[in-house]
N, CA, C and O atoms as a DFTB+ gen file, in Angstrom:
856 C
 N C O
     1  1      75.800     120.089     200.572
     2  2      75.888     120.271     199.105
     3  2      76.488     119.112     198.501
     4  3      77.545     118.706     198.985
     5  1      75.951     118.487     197.470
     6  2      76.606     117.424     196.714
     7  2      77.642     118.023     195.799
     8  3      77.319     118.937     195.041
     9  1      78.982     117.510     195.834
    10  2      79.891     118.107     194.874
    11  2      79.957     117.228     193.765
    12  3      80.184     116.033     193.951
    13  1      79.761     117.752     192.489
    14  2      79.957     117.101     191.237
    15  2      81.430     116.850     190.985
    16  3      82.276     117.696     191.273
    17  1      81.737     115.642     190.429
    18  2      83.155     115.289     190.234
    19  2      83.458     114.746     188.835
    20  3      82.801     113.835     188.330
    21  1      84.488     115.353     188.237
    22  2      84.990     114.876     186.948
    23  2      86.374     114.123     187.116
    24  3      87.357     114.630     187.657
    25  1      86.327     112.928     186.615
    26  2      87.570     112.064     186.549
    27  2      88.106     112.279     185.140
    28  3      87.438     111.957     184.157
    29  1      89.238     112.789     185.055
    30  2      89.776     113.108     183.730
    31  2      91.116     112.242     183.379
    32  3      91.887     111.745     184.200
    33  1      91.195     112.189     182.018
    34  2      92.373     111.479     181.496
    35  2      92.221     109.884     181.476
    36  3      93.224     109.179     181.578
    37  1      91.134     109.419     181.362
    38  2      90.801     107.937     181.403
    39  2      91.175     107.304     180.027
    40  3      91.035     107.869     178.942
    41  1      91.660     106.077     180.223
    42  2      92.054     105.314     179.054
    43  2      91.900     103.843     179.204
    44  3      92.365     103.132     178.314
    45  1      91.285     103.286     180.253
    46  2      90.995     101.893     180.383
    47  2      89.632     101.586     180.852
    48  3      89.033     102.400     181.555
    49  1      89.046     100.334     180.469
    50  2      87.738     100.035     180.924
    51  2      87.699     100.028     182.550
    52  3      86.687     100.417     183.135
    53  1      88.702      99.626     183.166
    54  2      88.718      99.505     184.590
    55  2      88.600     100.946     185.287
    56  3      87.942     101.114     186.313
    57  1      89.259     101.909     184.670
    58  2      89.162     103.260     185.164
    59  2      87.805     103.919     184.944
    60  3      87.289     104.641     185.797
    61  1      87.258     103.647     183.784
    62  2      85.940     104.212     183.553
    63  2      84.929     103.597     184.478
    64  3      84.121     104.320     185.061
    65  1      84.938     102.253     184.643
    66  2      83.993     101.589     185.468
    67  2      84.251     102.151     187.014
    68  3      83.287     102.398     187.738
    69  1      85.421     102.308     187.401
    70  2      85.569     102.960     188.769
    71  2      85.020     104.267     188.910
    72  3      84.501     104.588     189.979
    73  1      85.084     105.125     187.864
    74  2      84.573     106.394     187.945
    75  2      83.122     106.376     187.873
    76  3      82.491     107.075     188.665
    77  1      82.480     105.611     186.958
    78  2      81.036     105.655     186.799
    79  2      80.349     104.890     188.092
    80  3      79.371     105.376     188.661
    81  1      80.853     103.858     188.431
    82  2      80.233     103.249     189.548
    83  2      80.518     103.884     190.909
    84  3      79.787     103.649     191.871
    85  1      81.572     104.681     190.989
    86  2      81.827     105.483     192.122
    87  2      81.037     106.721     192.363
    88  3      80.973     107.305     193.445
    89  1      80.359     107.120     191.105
    90  2      79.484     108.304     191.318
    91  2      79.974     109.564     190.673
    92  3      79.441     110.639     190.948
    93  1      81.012     109.473     189.790
    94  2      81.383     110.585     189.071
    95  2      80.312     111.170     188.225
    96  3      79.554     110.413     187.619
    97  1      80.183     112.550     188.131
    98  2      79.236     113.152     187.135
    99  2      79.681     113.359     185.851
   100  3      78.860     113.516     184.948
   101  1      81.040     113.385     185.608
   102  2      81.667     113.620     184.336
   103  2      82.829     112.715     184.220
   104  3      83.464     112.457     185.243
   105  1      83.172     112.214     183.105
   106  2      84.490     111.500     182.783
   107  2      85.166     112.249     181.651
   108  3      84.480     112.758     180.765
   109  1      86.526     112.336     181.651
   110  2      87.250     113.230     180.611
   111  2      88.188     112.229     179.827
   112  3      88.768     111.302     180.393
   113  1      88.284     112.483     178.540
   114  2      89.239     111.933     177.758
   115  2      90.043     113.019     177.063
   116  3      89.526     114.011     176.550
   117  1      91.434     112.744     177.085
   118  2      92.267     113.831     176.582
   119  2      92.783     113.537     175.170
   120  3      93.291     112.462     174.851
   121  1      92.621     114.525     174.395
   122  2      93.081     114.509     173.006
   123  2      94.204     115.582     172.716
   124  3      93.999     116.612     172.074
   125  1      95.336     115.238     173.232
   126  2      96.605     116.054     173.165
   127  2      97.729     115.212     173.068
   128  3      98.041     114.516     174.035
   129  1      98.431     115.187     171.931
   130  2      99.456     114.197     171.731
   131  2     100.558     114.260     172.684
   132  3     101.181     113.224     172.919
   133  1     100.878     115.377     173.275
   134  2     102.007     115.583     174.207
   135  2     101.630     114.992     175.631
   136  3     102.501     114.799     176.478
   137  1     100.424     114.743     175.831
   138  2      99.920     114.227     177.208
   139  2     100.211     112.740     177.319
   140  3      99.981     112.058     176.320
   141  1     100.676     112.170     178.379
   142  2     100.668     110.762     178.574
   143  2      99.300     110.119     178.690
   144  3      99.133     108.900     178.674
   145  1      98.356     110.996     178.806
   146  2      96.846     110.565     178.878
   147  2      96.186     110.685     177.499
   148  3      94.960     110.611     177.423
   149  1      96.957     110.869     176.378
   150  2      96.469     110.986     175.051
   151  2      95.726     109.763     174.656
   152  3      96.177     108.654     174.944
   153  1      94.464     109.928     173.924
   154  2      93.887     108.725     173.529
   155  2      93.119     109.133     172.055
   156  3      92.703     110.261     171.791
   157  1      93.046     108.096     171.277
   158  2      92.356     108.317     169.957
   159  2      90.980     108.422     170.145
   160  3      90.523     107.820     171.116
   161  1      90.101     109.145     169.327
   162  2      88.719     109.249     169.468
   163  2      87.992     107.961     169.437
   164  3      87.062     107.746     170.215
   165  1      88.417     107.037     168.498
   166  2      87.689     105.792     168.524
   167  2      87.863     104.980     169.671
   168  3      86.923     104.343     170.147
   169  1      89.158     104.962     170.208
   170  2      89.390     104.174     171.531
   171  2      88.498     104.769     172.629
   172  3      87.818     104.042     173.353
   173  1      88.513     106.102     172.736
   174  2      87.632     106.690     173.754
   175  2      86.152     106.357     173.567
   176  3      85.430     106.061     174.518
   177  1      85.765     106.414     172.398
   178  2      84.364     106.089     172.144
   179  2      83.973     104.730     172.600
   180  3      82.854     104.519     173.066
   181  1      84.939     103.742     172.464
   182  2      84.574     102.357     172.980
   183  2      84.543     102.174     174.369
   184  3      84.112     101.132     174.862
   185  1      85.029     103.242     175.135
   186  2      84.960     103.211     176.511
   187  2      83.864     103.807     177.263
   188  3      83.812     103.738     178.491
   189  1      82.852     104.484     176.435
   190  2      81.936     105.418     176.961
   191  2      80.621     104.666     177.329
   192  3      79.787     105.241     178.028
   193  1      80.428     103.488     176.913
   194  2      79.158     102.745     177.221
   195  2      78.661     102.802     178.688
   196  3      77.487     103.100     178.910
   197  1      79.515     102.528     179.685
   198  2      79.091     102.676     181.086
   199  2      78.577     104.114     181.409
   200  3      77.508     104.292     181.994
   201  1      79.291     105.007     181.049
   202  2      78.934     106.405     181.246
   203  2      77.516     106.627     180.621
   204  3      76.565     106.967     181.324
   205  1      77.415     106.430     179.332
   206  2      76.067     106.631     178.682
   207  2      74.940     105.972     179.414
   208  3      73.880     106.573     179.585
   209  1      75.135     104.761     179.850
   210  2      74.116     103.987     180.490
   211  2      73.603     104.656     181.794
   212  3      72.430     104.509     182.137
   213  1      74.454     105.368     182.496
   214  2      74.176     106.056     183.754
   215  2      74.086     107.559     183.649
   216  3      74.123     108.245     184.671
   217  1      73.963     108.121     182.390
   218  2      73.886     109.549     182.222
   219  2      75.000     110.282     182.748
   220  3      74.769     111.391     183.229
   221  1      76.250     109.808     182.732
   222  2      77.376     110.440     183.182
   223  2      77.917     111.303     182.055
   224  3      78.062     110.725     180.977
   225  1      78.215     112.493     182.116
   226  2      78.599     113.339     181.030
   227  2      80.081     112.875     180.482
   228  3      80.978     112.545     181.258
   229  1      80.218     112.890     179.151
   230  2      81.492     112.582     178.574
   231  2      82.028     113.827     178.065
   232  3      81.337     114.557     177.355
   233  1      83.291     114.128     178.404
   234  2      84.159     115.345     178.050
   235  2      85.245     115.018     177.278
   236  3      85.976     114.073     177.576
   237  1      85.449     115.827     176.148
   238  2      86.497     115.708     175.297
   239  2      87.480     116.864     175.614
   240  3      87.183     118.003     175.251
   241  1      88.635     116.622     176.274
   242  2      89.687     117.617     176.633
   243  2      90.594     117.881     175.579
   244  3      91.278     116.959     175.133
   245  1      90.690     119.144     175.083
   246  2      91.516     119.558     173.942
   247  2      92.353     120.782     174.335
   248  3      92.097     121.402     175.366
   249  1      93.356     121.130     173.511
   250  2      94.232     122.178     173.647
   251  2      94.258     122.877     172.311
   252  3      94.867     122.356     171.376
   253  1      93.615     124.058     172.166
   254  2      93.617     124.836     170.900
   255  2      93.246     123.807     169.669
   256  3      93.972     123.721     168.678
   257  1      92.216     123.148     169.809
   258  2      91.896     122.144     168.678
   259  2      91.495     122.835     167.363
   260  3      90.827     123.868     167.329
   261  1      91.950     122.189     166.298
   262  2      91.661     122.565     164.948
   263  2      90.184     122.112     164.639
   264  3      89.549     121.372     165.390
   265  1      89.728     122.602     163.523
   266  2      88.345     122.215     163.000
   267  2      88.338     120.683     162.657
   268  3      87.299     120.043     162.819
   269  1      89.412     120.119     162.214
   270  2      89.500     118.771     161.852
   271  2      89.203     117.856     163.078
   272  3      88.359     116.960     163.080
   273  1      90.013     118.201     164.122
   274  2      89.803     117.364     165.349
   275  2      88.348     117.531     165.902
   276  3      87.764     116.545     166.352
   277  1      87.794     118.679     165.876
   278  2      86.610     118.983     166.449
   279  2      85.592     118.164     165.666
   280  3      84.652     117.633     166.256
   281  1      85.749     118.056     164.417
   282  2      84.860     117.230     163.491
   283  2      84.937     115.777     163.831
   284  3      83.909     115.108     163.936
   285  1      86.194     115.243     164.017
   286  2      86.411     113.847     164.384
   287  2      85.745     113.586     165.765
   288  3      85.047     112.584     165.916
   289  1      85.923     114.355     166.642
   290  2      85.408     114.205     168.071
   291  2      83.859     114.166     167.960
   292  3      83.212     113.337     168.601
   293  1      83.273     115.079     167.135
   294  2      81.905     115.061     167.108
   295  2      81.241     113.892     166.458
   296  3      80.193     113.420     166.899
   297  1      81.896     113.399     165.341
   298  2      81.311     112.287     164.634
   299  2      81.719     110.910     165.279
   300  3      80.994     109.929     165.112
   301  1      82.810     110.840     165.973
   302  2      83.196     109.527     166.575
   303  2      82.902     109.474     168.028
   304  3      82.389     108.448     168.475
   305  1      83.163     110.435     168.786
   306  2      82.940     110.366     170.299
   307  2      81.573     111.016     170.718
   308  3      81.023     110.675     171.765
   309  1      81.100     111.851     169.975
   310  2      79.898     112.578     170.386
   311  2      79.885     112.977     171.856
   312  3      79.087     112.474     172.648
   313  1      80.782     113.888     172.202
   314  2      80.947     114.221     173.635
   315  2      79.850     115.172     174.046
   316  3      79.323     115.910     173.213
   317  1      79.529     115.168     175.203
   318  2      78.498     116.086     175.891
   319  2      79.146     117.501     176.014
   320  3      78.473     118.522     175.879
   321  1      80.443     117.513     176.267
   322  2      81.145     118.791     176.500
   323  2      82.546     118.730     175.853
   324  3      83.209     117.693     175.833
   325  1      82.967     119.926     175.313
   326  2      84.373     120.023     174.904
   327  2      85.118     120.969     175.780
   328  3      84.738     122.126     175.955
   329  1      86.234     120.439     176.354
   330  2      87.058     121.219     177.367
   331  2      88.150     121.952     176.580
   332  3      88.889     121.301     175.840
   333  1      88.278     123.217     176.702
   334  2      89.254     124.057     176.111
   335  2      90.374     124.391     177.007
   336  3      90.154     125.097     177.991
   337  1      91.606     123.927     176.744
   338  2      92.655     124.073     177.728
   339  2      93.782     124.870     177.127
   340  3      94.902     124.795     177.633
   341  1      93.560     125.606     176.109
   342  2      94.589     126.436     175.480
   343  2      94.383     127.877     175.639
   344  3      94.065     128.397     176.709
   345  1      94.589     128.549     174.463
   346  2      94.475     130.040     174.330
   347  2      93.271     130.453     173.633
   348  3      93.237     131.532     173.042
   349  1      92.183     129.583     173.668
   350  2      90.967     129.918     172.885
   351  2      90.391     131.181     173.498
   352  3      90.298     131.422     174.701
   353  1      90.009     131.971     172.454
   354  2      89.127     133.148     172.769
   355  2      87.770     132.956     173.042
   356  3      87.317     131.837     172.801
   357  1      86.984     133.862     173.522
   358  2      85.506     133.603     173.695
   359  2      84.923     133.425     172.411
   360  3      83.979     132.639     172.322
   361  1      85.366     134.078     171.313
   362  2      84.749     133.896     170.006
   363  2      85.042     132.489     169.494
   364  3      84.179     131.895     168.849
   365  1      86.170     131.957     169.744
   366  2      86.436     130.571     169.369
   367  2      85.677     129.548     170.139
   368  3      85.285     128.507     169.610
   369  1      85.436     129.894     171.599
   370  2      84.693     129.059     172.242
   371  2      83.292     128.925     171.676
   372  3      82.787     127.817     171.492
   373  1      82.687     130.032     171.409
   374  2      81.409     130.035     170.697
   375  2      81.418     129.222     169.405
   376  3      80.452     128.524     169.097
   377  1      82.500     129.315     168.660
   378  2      82.558     128.605     167.380
   379  2      82.637     127.115     167.623
   380  3      81.971     126.357     166.918
   381  1      83.419     126.659     168.587
   382  2      83.465     125.304     169.001
   383  2      82.075     124.656     169.354
   384  3      81.776     123.539     168.931
   385  1      81.241     125.406     170.146
   386  2      79.962     125.095     170.552
   387  2      79.086     124.871     169.219
   388  3      78.370     123.886     169.036
   389  1      79.256     125.941     168.314
   390  2      78.404     125.908     167.108
   391  2      78.844     124.749     166.280
   392  3      77.967     124.112     165.698
   393  1      80.122     124.387     166.149
   394  2      80.600     123.354     165.218
   395  2      80.253     121.888     165.775
   396  3      80.081     120.944     165.005
   397  1      80.175     121.786     166.973
   398  2      80.105     120.437     167.591
   399  2      78.861     120.153     168.189
   400  3      78.529     118.972     168.294
   401  1      78.038     121.145     168.642
   402  2      76.696     120.911     169.189
   403  2      76.856     120.563     170.691
   404  3      75.879     120.303     171.393
   405  1      78.152     120.571     171.161
   406  2      78.463     120.192     172.555
   407  2      78.570     121.422     173.395
   408  3      78.848     122.503     172.876
   409  1      78.358     121.292     174.677
   410  2      78.681     122.253     175.554
   411  2      80.147     122.570     175.672
   412  3      80.968     121.814     175.152
   413  1      80.535     123.697     176.359
   414  2      82.012     124.006     176.404
   415  2      82.470     124.405     177.839
   416  3      81.935     125.293     178.502
   417  1      83.448     123.697     178.208
   418  2      84.174     124.063     179.469
   419  2      85.520     124.984     179.059
   420  3      86.299     124.586     178.193
   421  1      85.694     126.121     179.694
   422  2      86.879     126.856     179.269
   423  2      87.749     126.799     180.617
   424  3      87.266     127.121     181.702
   425  1      89.076     126.362     180.458
   426  2      89.956     126.402     181.668
   427  2      90.601     127.790     181.759
   428  3      91.010     128.362     180.748
   429  1      90.682     128.295     182.920
   430  2      91.278     129.525     183.337
   431  2      92.431     129.192     184.147
   432  3      92.190     128.698     185.249
   433  1      93.760     129.387     183.776
   434  2      94.878     129.189     184.518
   435  2      94.978     130.243     185.637
   436  3      94.707     131.427     185.434
   437  1      95.393     129.742     186.867
   438  2      95.412     130.727     187.993
   439  2      96.712     130.630     188.679
   440  3      97.185     129.533     188.975
   441  1      97.319     131.765     188.946
   442  2      98.443     131.994     189.850
   443  2      98.088     132.923     191.010
   444  3      98.476     132.651     192.146
   445  1      97.405     133.947     190.767
   446  2      97.046     134.988     191.625
   447  2      95.593     135.365     191.494
   448  3      94.942     134.977     190.524
   449  1      95.055     136.124     192.462
   450  2      93.633     136.469     192.429
   451  2      93.299     137.372     191.157
   452  3      92.160     137.449     190.697
   453  1      94.298     137.986     190.681
   454  2      94.126     138.894     189.493
   455  2      93.629     137.923     188.237
   456  3      92.864     138.351     187.374
   457  1      94.140     136.598     188.235
   458  2      93.790     135.833     187.049
   459  2      92.262     135.446     186.972
   460  3      91.741     135.100     185.912
   461  1      91.626     135.524     188.088
   462  2      90.140     135.108     188.107
   463  2      89.387     135.999     187.193
   464  3      88.385     135.587     186.610
   465  1      89.869     137.301     187.035
   466  2      89.129     138.289     186.224
   467  2      88.999     137.874     184.794
   468  3      88.141     138.371     184.064
   469  1      89.947     136.858     184.341
   470  2      89.867     136.456     182.986
   471  2      88.550     135.612     182.626
   472  3      88.132     135.464     181.478
   473  1      88.013     135.127     183.679
   474  2      86.738     134.321     183.453
   475  2      85.653     135.232     182.912
   476  3      84.759     134.776     182.199
   477  1      85.715     136.461     183.228
   478  2      84.454     137.353     182.844
   479  2      84.180     137.239     181.391
   480  3      83.035     137.114     180.958
   481  1      85.260     137.283     180.621
   482  2      85.042     137.373     179.151
   483  2      84.438     136.196     178.591
   484  3      83.910     136.225     177.480
   485  1      84.490     135.109     179.339
   486  2      84.048     133.701     178.849
   487  2      82.657     133.347     179.346
   488  3      82.058     132.388     178.859
   489  1      82.116     134.119     180.329
   490  2      80.882     133.562     180.995
   491  2      79.734     133.602     179.949
   492  3      78.881     132.725     180.088
   493  1      79.588     134.411     179.003
   494  2      78.513     134.399     178.110
   495  2      78.818     133.445     176.914
   496  3      77.958     133.262     176.053
   497  1      80.002     132.852     176.856
   498  2      80.370     132.096     175.692
   499  2      80.345     130.615     176.041
   500  3      80.235     129.817     175.110
   501  1      80.434     130.184     177.250
   502  2      80.592     128.735     177.635
   503  2      79.600     128.379     178.644
   504  3      78.855     129.196     179.185
   505  1      79.622     126.994     178.901
   506  2      78.744     126.426     179.826
   507  2      79.317     126.184     181.189
   508  3      78.567     126.286     182.160
   509  1      80.477     125.897     181.336
   510  2      81.300     125.795     182.600
   511  2      82.583     126.472     182.453
   512  3      83.126     126.569     181.353
   513  1      83.158     127.012     183.683
   514  2      84.360     127.427     183.827
   515  2      85.230     126.465     184.600
   516  3      84.658     125.704     185.381
   517  1      86.463     126.408     184.486
   518  2      87.362     125.554     185.311
   519  2      88.545     126.416     185.613
   520  3      89.090     127.107     184.751
   521  1      88.950     126.353     186.936
   522  2      90.005     127.138     187.378
   523  2      91.116     126.112     187.812
   524  3      90.902     125.329     188.737
   525  1      92.252     126.132     187.157
   526  2      93.343     125.216     187.529
   527  2      94.671     126.090     187.619
   528  3      94.848     127.170     187.055
   529  1      95.514     125.458     188.386
   530  2      96.754     126.027     188.563
   531  2      97.631     126.223     187.211
   532  3      97.723     125.323     186.376
   533  1      98.221     127.393     187.084
   534  2      98.881     127.753     185.899
   535  2     100.139     126.745     185.808
   536  3     100.916     126.559     186.745
   537  1     100.225     126.145     184.595
   538  2     101.442     125.170     184.505
   539  2     102.712     125.799     184.630
   540  3     102.845     126.984     184.326
   541  1     103.761     125.031     185.097
   542  2     105.132     125.586     185.302
   543  2     105.628     125.974     183.922
   544  3     105.214     125.355     182.941
   545  1     106.494     126.968     183.800
   546  2     106.971     127.619     182.580
   547  2     107.696     126.544     181.679
   548  3     107.704     126.713     180.460
   549  1     108.262     125.523     182.205
   550  2     108.939     124.510     181.503
   551  2     108.110     123.261     181.156
   552  3     108.636     122.259     180.671
   553  1     106.765     123.358     181.428
   554  2     105.911     122.155     181.203
   555  2     105.354     122.255     179.685
   556  3     105.003     123.314     179.165
   557  1     105.331     121.054     179.091
   558  2     104.701     120.974     177.812
   559  2     103.282     120.788     177.813
   560  3     102.624     120.797     176.773
   561  1     102.724     120.593     179.117
   562  2     101.336     120.301     179.324
   563  2     100.675     121.534     180.078
   564  3     101.204     122.057     181.059
   565  1      99.512     121.934     179.546
   566  2      98.795     123.059     180.128
   567  2      98.173     122.628     181.458
   568  3      97.870     123.496     182.276
   569  1      97.959     121.289     181.725
   570  2      97.342     120.843     182.932
   571  2      97.830     119.396     183.160
   572  3      98.688     118.867     182.453
   573  1      97.208     118.791     184.215
   574  2      97.601     117.535     184.641
   575  2      98.985     117.305     185.154
   576  3      99.523     116.199     185.111
   577  1      99.540     118.363     185.633
   578  2     100.962     118.547     186.324
   579  2     100.908     118.268     187.788
   580  3     101.970     118.169     188.403
   581  1      99.797     118.135     188.382
   582  2      99.771     117.896     189.881
   583  2     100.055     119.198     190.652
   584  3     100.266     119.187     191.864
   585  1     100.055     120.386     189.865
   586  2     100.269     121.715     190.495
   587  2      99.001     122.279     191.121
   588  3      97.907     122.056     190.602
   589  1      99.124     122.978     192.181
   590  2      97.866     123.577     192.751
   591  2      98.212     125.049     193.144
   592  3      99.347     125.442     193.417
   593  1      97.040     125.831     193.135
   594  2      97.171     127.196     193.446
   595  2      96.452     127.502     194.912
   596  3      95.945     126.590     195.565
   597  1      96.460     128.668     195.289
   598  2      95.877     128.931     196.661
   599  2      94.358     128.853     196.468
   600  3      93.712     129.755     195.934
   601  1      93.831     127.712     196.939
   602  2      92.380     127.512     196.791
   603  2      91.525     128.557     197.471
   604  3      90.392     128.800     197.055
   605  1      92.019     129.141     198.448
   606  2      91.267     130.162     199.183
   607  2      91.020     131.401     198.230
   608  3      90.120     132.188     198.523
   609  1      91.735     131.585     197.179
   610  2      91.404     132.645     196.260
   611  2      90.002     132.723     195.716
   612  3      89.443     133.755     195.343
   613  1      89.461     131.399     195.716
   614  2      88.066     131.211     194.946
   615  2      87.035     131.586     195.926
   616  3      85.975     132.048     195.504
   617  1      87.241     131.429     197.266
   618  2      86.170     131.711     198.223
   619  2      85.486     133.065     198.042
   620  3      86.126     134.111     197.931
   621  1      84.171     132.993     198.017
   622  2      83.410     134.210     197.820
   623  2      83.127     134.722     196.419
   624  3      82.326     135.634     196.216
   625  1      83.797     134.118     195.475
   626  2      83.571     134.642     194.062
   627  2      82.452     133.935     193.520
   628  3      82.225     132.745     193.740
   629  1      81.683     134.770     192.732
   630  2      80.470     134.260     192.040
   631  2      80.596     134.526     190.512
   632  3      80.999     135.561     189.981
   633  1      80.170     133.389     189.914
   634  2      80.333     133.331     188.341
   635  2      78.886     133.072     187.877
   636  3      78.002     132.564     188.565
   637  1      78.774     133.524     186.531
   638  2      77.396     133.221     185.919
   639  2      77.246     131.854     185.433
   640  3      76.162     131.408     185.057
   641  1      78.419     131.138     185.440
   642  2      78.322     129.674     185.011
   643  2      78.768     128.819     186.094
   644  3      79.458     129.353     186.962
   645  1      78.460     127.423     186.208
   646  2      78.971     126.530     187.044
   647  2      80.425     126.370     186.803
   648  3      80.884     126.427     185.662
   649  1      81.229     126.153     187.950
   650  2      82.683     126.115     187.799
   651  2      83.288     124.906     188.472
   652  3      82.691     124.375     189.409
   653  1      84.396     124.468     188.056
   654  2      85.189     123.380     188.569
   655  2      86.475     123.878     189.178
   656  3      87.094     124.830     188.702
   657  1      86.840     123.238     190.196
   658  2      88.308     123.398     190.707
   659  2      89.164     122.262     190.380
   660  3      88.802     121.105     190.590
   661  1      90.291     122.568     189.869
   662  2      91.271     121.505     189.457
   663  2      92.781     121.960     189.721
   664  3      93.126     123.105     190.014
   665  1      93.573     120.911     189.572
   666  2      94.963     121.188     189.885
   667  2      95.437     120.721     191.264
   668  3      95.201     121.391     192.270
   669  1      96.119     119.546     191.300
   670  2      96.730     119.183     192.560
   671  2      95.856     118.388     193.536
   672  3      96.312     117.977     194.603
   673  1      94.623     118.183     193.158
   674  2      93.686     117.541     193.939
   675  2      93.966     116.033     194.037
   676  3      94.490     115.428     193.101
   677  1      93.607     115.436     195.186
   678  2      93.889     114.015     195.341
   679  2      92.914     113.527     196.501
   680  3      92.318     114.363     197.180
   681  1      92.765     112.197     196.711
   682  2      91.798     111.713     197.707
   683  2      92.147     112.350     199.139
   684  3      91.217     112.457     199.938
   685  1      93.305     112.739     199.477
   686  2      93.621     113.270     200.813
   687  2      93.499     114.760     200.991
   688  3      93.568     115.243     202.121
   689  1      93.316     115.522     199.907
   690  2      93.193     116.913     200.101
   691  2      92.024     117.466     199.492
   692  3      91.905     118.688     199.581
   693  1      91.049     116.761     198.833
   694  2      89.839     117.375     198.152
   695  2      88.903     117.903     199.211
   696  3      88.251     118.928     199.014
   697  1      88.834     117.241     200.287
   698  2      87.900     117.869     201.290
   699  2      88.313     119.191     201.794
   700  3      87.482     120.068     202.032
   701  1      89.595     119.354     201.964
   702  2      90.059     120.651     202.339
   703  2      89.970     121.658     201.219
   704  3      89.663     122.830     201.436
   705  1      90.248     121.180     199.997
   706  2      90.150     122.075     198.838
   707  2      88.804     122.665     198.692
   708  3      88.654     123.862     198.448
   709  1      87.679     121.719     198.860
   710  2      86.357     122.293     198.734
   711  2      86.028     123.171     199.762
   712  3      85.280     124.115     199.505
   713  1      86.565     122.977     201.138
   714  2      86.183     123.868     202.139
   715  2      86.890     125.239     202.013
   716  3      86.371     126.294     202.379
   717  1      87.994     125.141     201.519
   718  2      88.712     126.606     201.260
   719  2      88.250     127.309     200.029
   720  3      88.235     128.540     200.002
   721  1      87.869     126.587     199.000
   722  2      87.470     127.303     197.785
   723  2      86.036     127.504     197.503
   724  3      85.656     128.305     196.649
   725  1      85.139     126.695     198.301
   726  2      83.750     126.766     198.139
   727  2      83.336     126.156     196.777
   728  3      82.220     126.420     196.330
   729  1      84.167     125.370     196.114
   730  2      83.914     124.722     194.800
   731  2      82.752     123.954     194.753
   732  3      82.615     123.170     195.692
   733  1      81.802     123.977     193.825
   734  2      80.619     123.195     193.617
   735  2      81.042     121.970     192.766
   736  3      80.293     120.993     192.758
   737  1      82.131     121.955     192.089
   738  2      82.542     120.927     191.243
   739  2      84.059     120.675     191.328
   740  3      84.749     121.622     191.703
   741  1      84.645     119.535     191.029
   742  2      86.016     119.347     191.252
   743  2      86.487     118.426     190.057
   744  3      85.648     117.762     189.448
   745  1      87.709     118.386     189.749
   746  2      88.171     117.731     188.606
   747  2      89.627     117.143     189.066
   748  3      90.440     117.859     189.652
   749  1      89.866     115.847     188.764
   750  2      91.006     115.248     189.170
   751  2      91.657     114.435     187.976
   752  3      90.921     113.790     187.230
   753  1      92.899     114.457     187.806
   754  2      93.495     113.457     186.829
   755  2      94.807     112.818     187.409
   756  3      94.821     111.620     187.694
   757  1      95.926     113.627     187.585
   758  2      97.072     112.943     188.066
   759  2      96.927     112.572     189.548
   760  3      97.628     111.666     189.998
   761  1      96.103     113.189     190.285
   762  2      95.851     112.725     191.742
   763  2      95.314     111.417     191.931
   764  3      95.289     110.954     193.072
   765  1      94.886     110.765     190.972
   766  2      94.364     109.305     190.934
   767  2      95.087     108.454     190.130
   768  3      94.520     107.498     189.602
   769  1      96.417     108.693     189.940
   770  2      97.288     107.900     189.090
   771  2      98.368     107.262     190.002
   772  3      98.759     107.791     191.043
   773  1      98.790     106.144     189.546
   774  2     100.147     105.481     190.134
   775  2     101.282     105.671     189.416
   776  3     102.356     105.209     189.801
   777  1     101.149     106.416     188.227
   778  2     102.256     106.816     187.361
   779  2     101.631     107.698     186.329
   780  3     100.405     107.717     186.223
   781  1     102.467     108.500     185.487
   782  2     101.915     109.361     184.557
   783  2     100.884     108.635     183.490
   784  3     101.319     107.833     182.665
   785  1      99.710     108.923     183.557
   786  2      98.676     108.385     182.602
   787  2      98.171     107.051     183.092
   788  3      97.358     106.455     182.386
   789  1      98.558     106.542     184.194
   790  2      98.197     105.182     184.725
   791  2      97.261     105.375     185.792
   792  3      97.691     105.503     186.939
   793  1      95.865     105.415     185.521
   794  2      94.832     105.572     186.552
   795  2      94.713     104.390     187.365
   796  3      94.787     103.263     186.874
   797  1      94.525     104.616     188.637
   798  2      94.426     103.598     189.677
   799  2      92.942     103.463     190.200
   800  3      92.526     104.234     191.065
   801  1      92.223     102.557     189.710
   802  2      90.806     102.314     190.110
   803  2      90.557     102.565     191.626
   804  3      89.578     103.220     191.982
   805  1      91.453     102.038     192.531
   806  2      91.311     102.336     193.901
   807  2      91.404     103.672     194.312
   808  3      90.678     104.065     195.225
   809  1      92.269     104.490     193.712
   810  2      92.350     105.884     194.008
   811  2      91.212     106.625     193.485
   812  3      90.810     107.608     194.108
   813  1      90.624     106.234     192.347
   814  2      89.457     106.925     191.784
   815  2      88.369     106.604     192.769
   816  3      87.667     107.574     193.057
   817  1      88.086     105.545     193.312
   818  2      87.062     105.226     194.214
   819  2      87.350     106.059     195.504
   820  3      86.426     106.652     196.061
   821  1      88.528     106.101     195.943
   822  2      88.855     106.857     197.140
   823  2      88.587     108.392     197.033
   824  3      88.180     109.114     197.944
   825  1      88.875     108.743     195.809
   826  2      88.623     110.335     195.602
   827  2      87.168     110.513     195.630
   828  3      86.681     111.438     196.281
   829  1      86.420     109.670     194.949
   830  2      84.902     109.919     194.874
   831  2      84.307     109.736     196.279
   832  3      83.358     110.437     196.632
   833  1      84.875     108.754     197.135
   834  2      84.261     108.751     198.406
   835  2      84.630     109.984     199.242
   836  3      83.839     110.459     200.057
   837  1      85.829     110.479     199.023
   838  2      86.174     111.727     199.747
   839  2      85.304     112.907     199.417
   840  3      84.962     113.699     200.295
   841  1      84.933     113.037     198.121
   842  2      84.186     114.168     197.763
   843  2      82.844     114.114     198.461
   844  3      82.320     115.153     198.863
   845  1      82.281     112.943     198.614
   846  2      81.054     112.767     199.421
   847  2      81.057     113.258     200.783
   848  3      80.028     113.522     201.405
   849  1      82.275     113.377     201.248
   850  2      82.422     113.979     202.697
   851  2      82.646     115.449     202.713
   852  3      82.684     116.103     203.755
   853  1      82.791     115.941     201.526
   854  2      83.227     117.389     201.455
   855  2      81.946     118.366     201.713
   856  3      82.089     119.589     201.696
């Protein structure tokens, strides 16, 4: 099985090129001021040409976005997908899709197996689900913390939508993560950085090479 891969939190041409040339299926740009990976919509739009040329999906990552931000993203970036990383309800997810014309990815934070049941409410409202380790209580960021959960919790679960595994993945553990979880898609951000928000093209390449062995 080919594992689809999203490289998230990109901000430089070199990182985008490494992701696209390495075979990523999706690239993500983060629009959240508290994140070290935050980027302006116009700056992100200037980086998307390599992805558009190879039909790599462009994802706008947001946290409880207001309508003004959604409008700016739609008009400037024109993302294929909007990722919702906050407390958005299923109704808000539907509204985001309607307002933007983009697909929607909803992130489900996970600590225990019980948390997986939260996905059911969103399956009819979104295009993809993403399961990521719940952020530490003292973190200002809902994701991108390098935290992981028990990947084995995912094994055997079936969902009505394609799903991504995220949180704590890197080039050295992604093969094990896929084996334990059965994930059809994976997402990485901090695991391919040499510092907060500083993507390393060599690590991106290594991660994508590893997913092909998964």
